[in-house]
C-alpha positions as CSV (number, residue, x, y, z in Angstrom):
1,M,-13.5,28.5,4.9
2,R,-15.9,25.7,4.1
3,P,-14.7,22.1,4.4
4,R,-13.1,21.0,1.2
5,S,-15.2,19.0,-1.1
6,G,-13.5,19.5,-4.4
7,P,-13.6,22.5,-6.7
8,T,-16.5,23.1,-9.1
9,V,-15.8,23.7,-12.8
10,E,-16.5,27.4,-12.3
11,H,-13.7,27.5,-9.7
12,R,-11.3,25.6,-11.9
13,V,-12.0,28.0,-14.8
14,L,-11.2,31.1,-12.8
15,A,-8.1,29.4,-11.3
16,V,-6.8,28.6,-14.8
17,R,-7.5,32.1,-16.0
18,L,-5.4,33.5,-13.1
19,R,-2.5,31.3,-14.0
20,L,-2.7,32.2,-17.7
21,L,-2.8,35.9,-16.8
22,R,0.3,35.6,-14.7
23,E,2.2,33.7,-17.4
24,R,1.2,36.1,-20.1
25,A,2.3,39.0,-17.9
26,G,5.7,37.3,-17.5
27,I,5.3,37.3,-13.7
28,S,7.0,34.5,-11.7
29,L,5.3,32.7,-8.8
30,Q,7.8,34.3,-6.5
31,T,6.8,37.9,-7.6
32,A,3.1,37.0,-7.4
33,A,3.6,35.7,-3.9
34,E,5.4,38.8,-2.9
35,A,2.4,40.9,-4.0
36,L,0.3,38.8,-1.5
37,D,3.0,38.8,1.2
38,A,2.8,35.0,1.0
39,H,4.7,31.9,0.0
40,P,4.8,30.9,-3.7
41,A,3.0,27.7,-2.7
42,T,0.0,29.9,-1.9
43,V,-0.2,31.2,-5.5
44,R,0.3,27.7,-6.8
45,R,-2.6,26.4,-4.7
46,I,-4.8,29.3,-6.0
47,E,-3.9,28.4,-9.6
48,R,-4.6,24.7,-9.0
49,A,-8.0,25.4,-7.4
50,E,-6.8,23.8,-4.2
51,T,-8.1,26.6,-2.0
52,G,-10.9,29.1,-2.0
53,L,-10.6,32.3,-4.1
54,D,-10.2,35.1,-1.7
55,A,-11.4,38.4,-3.2
56,R,-8.5,40.5,-1.7
57,Q,-5.9,38.1,-2.9
58,V,-7.4,37.8,-6.4
59,G,-7.6,41.6,-6.7
60,E,-4.0,42.0,-5.7
61,L,-2.9,39.4,-8.1
62,L,-4.8,41.1,-11.0
63,D,-3.2,44.4,-10.1
64,C,0.2,42.8,-10.0
65,Y,-0.4,41.3,-13.5
66,G,-1.5,44.7,-14.8
67,V,-4.9,43.2,-15.9
68,P,-7.2,45.9,-17.4
69,A,-10.6,46.5,-15.8
70,A,-12.5,45.0,-18.7
71,V,-10.8,41.7,-18.0
72,A,-10.6,41.9,-14.2
73,E,-14.2,42.9,-13.5
74,P,-15.8,39.7,-14.8
75,I,-13.3,37.6,-12.8
76,M,-14.0,39.5,-9.6
77,A,-17.8,39.2,-10.3
78,G,-17.5,35.5,-10.7
79,L,-15.8,34.8,-7.4
80,G,-19.0,34.4,-5.5
81,A,-20.3,31.6,-7.8
82,A,-16.9,30.0,-8.0
83,N,-16.6,29.7,-4.2
84,L,-20.0,28.0,-3.8
85,P,-19.8,24.4,-2.8
86,G,-20.8,21.9,-5.5
87,W,-24.1,19.9,-5.1
88,W,-22.0,16.9,-3.9
89,H,-20.7,18.8,-0.9
90,R,-23.3,17.3,1.5
91,W,-22.2,13.8,0.5
92,R,-18.5,14.5,1.3
93,D,-18.7,12.0,4.2
94,A,-19.5,9.3,1.7
95,M,-16.7,10.2,-0.8
96,E,-13.1,9.3,-1.2
97,T,-10.8,12.3,-1.6
98,W,-10.2,11.6,-5.2
99,Q,-13.9,11.3,-5.9
100,Q,-14.3,14.9,-4.8
101,D,-12.1,16.1,-7.7
102,V,-13.6,13.6,-10.2
103,I,-17.2,14.4,-9.4
104,G,-16.4,18.1,-9.6
105,V,-15.5,17.7,-13.3
106,E,-18.0,15.0,-14.0
107,S,-20.8,17.3,-12.9
108,S,-20.2,19.6,-15.8
109,A,-19.0,17.1,-18.4
110,S,-20.8,17.0,-21.7
111,L,-19.4,13.6,-22.4
112,V,-18.4,10.7,-20.1
113,R,-16.7,7.7,-21.6
114,T,-16.1,4.8,-19.3
115,W,-14.5,1.3,-19.4
116,H,-14.5,-1.4,-16.7
117,P,-12.6,-4.6,-17.2
118,A,-14.7,-6.8,-14.9
119,L,-17.8,-5.0,-13.7
120,V,-20.8,-3.0,-14.9
121,P,-19.5,0.6,-15.1
122,E,-20.4,2.7,-12.1
123,L,-22.7,5.2,-13.8
124,L,-24.9,2.3,-15.1
125,R,-25.2,0.4,-11.9
126,T,-28.5,-0.2,-10.2
127,P,-28.8,0.7,-6.5
128,A,-28.9,-2.9,-5.5
129,Y,-25.9,-3.8,-7.6
130,A,-23.9,-0.8,-6.2
131,A,-24.9,-1.6,-2.6
132,A,-23.7,-5.2,-3.0
133,L,-20.4,-4.0,-4.3
134,Y,-20.0,-1.4,-1.6
135,R,-20.5,-4.0,1.1
136,T,-17.5,-5.8,-0.3
137,Q,-15.4,-2.7,-0.9
138,Y,-16.2,-1.0,2.4
139,P,-16.6,-3.8,4.9
140,D,-16.2,-1.5,7.9
141,D,-19.0,0.9,6.8
142,T,-22.3,0.9,8.8
143,P,-25.5,0.3,6.9
144,A,-26.2,4.1,7.0
145,Q,-22.8,4.8,5.5
146,L,-23.4,2.3,2.7
147,D,-26.8,3.9,2.1
148,R,-25.1,7.3,1.7
149,R,-22.8,5.9,-1.0
150,V,-25.7,4.5,-2.9
151,E,-27.6,7.9,-2.6
152,L,-24.6,9.7,-4.0
153,L,-24.3,7.4,-7.0
154,R,-28.1,7.8,-7.7
155,E,-27.7,11.6,-7.6
156,R,-24.8,11.5,-10.0
157,Q,-26.8,9.3,-12.4
158,H,-29.8,11.6,-12.1
159,R,-27.8,14.8,-12.8
160,L,-26.1,13.2,-15.8
161,R,-29.5,12.4,-17.3
162,E,-31.0,15.7,-16.3
163,R,-28.5,17.8,-18.2
164,G,-28.5,15.5,-21.2
165,A,-24.8,14.6,-21.0
166,A,-23.7,11.8,-23.2
167,L,-22.5,8.6,-21.6
168,W,-20.5,6.0,-23.6
169,A,-19.8,2.8,-21.7
170,L,-17.7,-0.2,-22.8
171,M,-17.5,-3.4,-20.7
172,P,-16.8,-7.1,-21.2
173,A,-19.5,-9.7,-21.1
174,A,-17.8,-11.2,-18.1
175,A,-19.3,-8.3,-16.1
176,L,-22.7,-9.8,-16.7
177,H,-21.5,-13.3,-15.6
178,T,-20.0,-12.1,-12.4
179,T,-22.8,-12.5,-9.8
180,V,-23.0,-9.4,-7.7
181,G,-25.7,-9.5,-5.0
182,G,-27.4,-12.6,-6.2
183,R,-29.6,-13.6,-9.2
184,A,-32.4,-11.1,-8.6
185,V,-29.9,-8.2,-8.5
186,M,-28.2,-9.4,-11.7
187,D,-31.6,-9.8,-13.5
188,E,-32.5,-6.2,-12.5
189,Q,-29.1,-5.0,-13.6
190,R,-29.4,-6.6,-17.0
191,E,-32.8,-5.1,-17.5
192,R,-31.5,-1.7,-16.5
193,L,-28.7,-2.0,-19.1
194,T,-31.1,-3.1,-21.8
195,E,-33.4,-0.1,-21.0
196,A,-30.5,2.3,-20.8
197,A,-29.1,1.3,-24.2
198,R,-32.4,2.6,-25.7
199,R,-32.0,6.1,-24.2
200,P,-30.7,9.0,-26.3
201,H,-27.2,10.3,-25.3
202,L,-26.3,6.8,-24.0
203,T,-24.2,4.2,-25.7
204,V,-23.5,0.7,-24.3
205,Q,-21.1,-1.7,-25.9
206,V,-20.5,-5.2,-24.5
207,V,-17.4,-7.2,-25.6
208,P,-18.4,-10.9,-26.0
209,L,-16.7,-13.6,-24.0
210,D,-15.2,-15.2,-27.1
211,H,-13.9,-11.8,-28.4
212,P,-10.1,-11.7,-29.2
213,P,-7.9,-9.3,-27.1
214,H,-8.5,-5.6,-27.9
215,A,-6.8,-2.3,-27.1
216,M,-8.3,-2.1,-23.6
217,T,-7.7,-5.7,-22.6
218,G,-6.0,-5.8,-19.2
219,V,-6.4,-2.0,-18.7
220,P,-7.8,-1.0,-15.3
221,P,-11.1,1.0,-15.1
222,L,-10.8,4.2,-17.2
223,H,-13.0,7.2,-17.5
224,L,-12.6,10.1,-19.9
225,L,-14.4,13.4,-19.1
226,R,-15.0,16.2,-21.5
227,V,-16.0,19.6,-20.2
228,P,-17.3,22.4,-22.6
229,A,-14.9,25.0,-21.1
230,P,-11.8,25.9,-23.2
231,E,-9.8,26.5,-20.1
232,I,-10.2,22.9,-19.0
233,G,-8.9,20.1,-21.2
234,D,-10.2,16.5,-21.2
235,Q,-9.5,14.6,-18.0
236,A,-8.6,10.9,-17.7
237,V,-9.3,9.0,-14.5
238,L,-7.4,5.7,-14.3
239,E,-8.2,3.4,-11.3
240,T,-6.1,0.7,-9.8
241,P,-8.8,-0.8,-7.5
242,G,-7.8,-0.8,-3.8
243,V,-4.5,0.9,-4.6
244,R,-4.7,4.3,-6.2
245,V,-6.6,6.6,-8.6
246,D,-4.8,8.8,-11.0
247,I,-6.5,11.9,-12.4
248,V,-4.6,13.0,-15.5
249,D,-5.0,16.2,-17.6
250,D,-1.8,16.1,-19.6
251,P,-3.2,16.4,-23.2
252,E,-0.8,13.8,-24.7
253,T,-1.5,11.2,-22.1
254,V,-5.2,11.8,-22.3
255,M,-5.1,11.5,-26.1
256,N,-3.2,8.1,-25.8
257,H,-6.0,6.8,-23.5
258,R,-8.6,8.1,-25.9
259,I,-6.9,6.3,-28.9
260,R,-6.9,3.0,-27.0
261,L,-10.5,3.4,-26.0
262,D,-11.5,4.3,-29.6
263,A,-9.8,1.3,-30.9
264,A,-11.5,-1.0,-28.4
265,C,-14.9,0.5,-29.2
266,A,-14.3,0.1,-32.9
267,A,-13.5,-3.6,-32.4
268,A,-16.5,-4.2,-30.1
269,P,-20.0,-5.2,-31.4
270,H,-22.0,-2.3,-32.7
271,P,-24.0,-0.4,-30.0
272,G,-27.6,-1.6,-29.9
273,M,-26.7,-5.3,-30.2
274,P,-28.6,-7.5,-27.6
275,L,-26.8,-8.1,-24.4
276,P,-25.0,-11.5,-24.2
277,G,-27.4,-14.0,-22.6
278,N,-30.5,-12.0,-23.4
């Protein structure tokens, strides 16, 4: 079994299909576990994409659920691809555990919406800006470890652009007045944001310093990820910096976050407006 680095979307999709097939067959976790001669927690881990998809186990589960060959064969055929490590696997030494799950979804997302209350959103940061932040966030890292974190971020940004995914970022103007890494770093970051705002598939909104409170005022960093796979609903990632990161897939909770973000974006200056100070 390869070291865990977070499931790919292909893995997640098959895991969800297995859960739905069990539920539609009216089979309990306990009964499914007995078919594997295992504990119910094993089946739950399979259905949550927390463990590799073993062909023998999956085959026995499909038999237990009475799944016809026309449905079972594509699932079995997809196990090889689903068990492949994601592209980010080789950077797992530079990732937090929660990042492995987030990047697994982000890497197949057709739309990423992001808000940061105080800084330039991560997917829009220059390498120099990111490196300066990492030096503060990870003071015990060696220079090589910090470089690995910057490499990972650059690869995430590259892959987002390469597949033409949409990125919609909202941030306060305060982010551009918080000096990260010095004046030269901030000048480069401003230039990058101005250039990025001209790209297709990318929307940048900056809330002015004198703007009244809005729906996202005081809300920690938030990211909404949409994957074009019906088995996987939208995901919300809510950060409490230095404390915890919550990954939420409950539809009602995600919808509430989306409504708040929609309201803040509607109140913010129209995309394409010059950056404050430019």
